[in-house]
C-alpha positions in Angstrom: 54.6 184.1 77.5 56.1 186.2 80.4 54.8 186.1 83.7 51.6 188.6 83.9 51.8 191.6 84.8 50.7 192.9 88.5 46.7 192.3 89.0 46.3 190.2 86.0 45.4 186.4 85.9 44.9 183.7 83.7 42.0 181.4 83.7 40.9 178.5 81.8 44.1 177.9 79.8 43.4 175.4 76.6 45.6 174.0 74.1 44.5 174.4 70.3 44.0 171.4 68.7 47.1 170.7 66.6 48.7 171.6 70.1 50.9 174.6 68.5 49.1 177.2 70.5 47.9 177.7 73.8 45.1 180.1 74.7 43.4 182.0 78.1 41.2 184.4 79.3 43.0 187.3 80.6 41.5 189.1 83.4 43.1 192.7 84.3 41.8 195.5 86.7 38.8 197.0 85.0 39.5 195.8 81.5 37.4 193.5 79.8 38.1 190.2 79.9 40.3 189.0 76.9 40.9 185.8 75.2 44.5 185.9 74.2 46.4 183.2 72.5 50.3 182.4 72.0 52.5 180.4 69.4 54.6 178.1 71.8 57.6 178.8 69.6 57.4 182.3 70.7 56.2 185.4 70.2 53.8 188.3 71.8 49.8 186.8 72.8 47.4 187.8 70.1 44.1 189.5 71.3 41.7 187.3 69.6 38.7 188.9 71.4 37.3 190.8 74.2 34.0 191.0 75.7 32.8 192.4 79.2 30.6 189.4 79.5 33.3 186.3 78.5 33.9 183.9 81.3 34.8 180.5 79.7 36.5 179.2 76.5 37.2 175.8 74.8 39.6 176.0 71.5 37.8 173.6 69.0 39.0 171.9 65.6 38.6 173.7 62.6 39.4 176.9 63.7 36.2 177.4 66.2 36.2 178.5 69.8 33.1 178.1 72.4 32.7 180.6 74.6 30.6 180.8 77.5 29.3 184.5 78.3 27.0 186.3 80.3 23.6 187.6 79.6 23.0 191.4 79.3 20.6 192.8 82.5 18.1 191.7 83.4 19.2 188.1 82.7 22.9 188.7 83.5 22.7 186.0 86.1 22.5 183.5 83.1 25.4 182.5 80.5 24.8 181.2 77.2 27.5 179.1 74.8 28.3 181.2 71.5 30.6 180.1 68.4 33.8 182.2 67.6 35.5 181.6 64.0 39.3 182.7 64.2 41.1 183.4 61.1 43.9 180.5 61.1 47.0 183.3 60.3 46.4 186.5 62.3 44.4 184.0 64.9 41.7 187.0 65.8 38.1 186.4 65.6 36.8 186.7 62.2 33.2 188.1 62.8 31.3 188.8 66.4 30.6 185.5 68.0 27.4 183.2 67.2 25.0 182.1 69.5 24.9 178.6 69.9 22.2 178.0 73.1 19.6 180.0 74.9 19.0 178.8 78.0 17.7 181.0 80.6 19.0 180.4 84.7 22.5 178.5 83.5 25.9 179.0 84.3 28.3 177.5 82.6 31.4 176.0 85.3 33.7 174.3 83.0 33.9 172.9 79.2 35.3 170.0 77.6 35.2 168.7 74.2 36.0 165.4 72.2 39.6 165.9 69.9 37.5 165.8 66.9 35.2 168.9 68.2 32.2 166.6 67.3 31.1 166.5 71.3 31.3 169.3 74.2 30.9 168.4 77.8 30.1 171.1 80.1 28.9 171.8 83.7 25.7 173.7 83.3 24.9 174.9 87.1 21.2 176.7 87.5 21.0 178.3 90.6 17.5 179.0 92.2 17.3 181.6 95.0 14.2 180.6 97.4 12.5 183.0 100.1 12.4 181.6 103.4 10.8 183.5 106.7 12.4 183.0 110.0 11.0 184.3 113.8 14.1 185.8 115.5 14.4 185.0 119.0 15.9 187.6 120.2 16.8 185.9 123.8 18.6 183.2 122.2 19.9 185.3 119.5 18.7 182.8 116.8 16.3 181.9 114.1 13.5 179.6 114.9 10.4 178.2 112.7 11.7 179.3 109.3 9.5 177.8 106.4 9.9 178.2 102.9 7.6 181.5 102.0 7.6 180.8 97.5 7.5 177.4 96.6 8.4 177.6 92.6 11.4 176.7 90.5 12.2 180.1 90.0 14.6 182.5 91.1 12.9 185.2 94.2 14.6 187.9 96.0 13.1 189.5 98.9 13.1 193.6 99.0 11.2 195.0 101.9 8.2 194.4 104.7 5.4 196.4 104.4 5.0 199.3 107.4 2.8 196.9 109.3 4.8 193.9 108.7 2.4 191.9 107.2 3.3 191.3 104.0 6.7 191.1 102.2 7.5 192.4 98.8 9.5 190.2 96.5 10.9 190.1 93.0 11.2 187.3 90.9 12.0 185.6 87.3 9.0 184.4 87.6 8.2 185.3 84.0 11.7 185.4 82.4 12.9 188.7 83.4 
């Protein structure tokens, strides 16, 4: 495989279970991320699958690849895992990926699989955004008296104060979206 063109990054490089191919997620400019693979004996890379939501991949036995993909808005802070079946001859996707998780608020940071493909390990990060309020001491130029405004296991975003500064408007995913 030749080096990437300018502005291109290869991420999440992975070996095929038989050790004869290598795959990666290619990022270039405004293009959708693309899962590509290449035979170690030479030849041009094959575009296996491309989708704007693609983040991670892990090649599994049985011509399967597990993908981590971002959800559509308003849940675009969440990732889920999908299974992609590939044709062993062409190395291209046989069909659209099939969802295998349906978790809200999860971001997959790493995927690892056993050699037989029967177990998958992953780093599943959960991001919660809390709202805190502080007094701003103008003279000392620092915050004081910081306190958590909302005690919940949800993600909350402050938007604006009311004109009288007595109430804070915020939006939340407490009902799932």
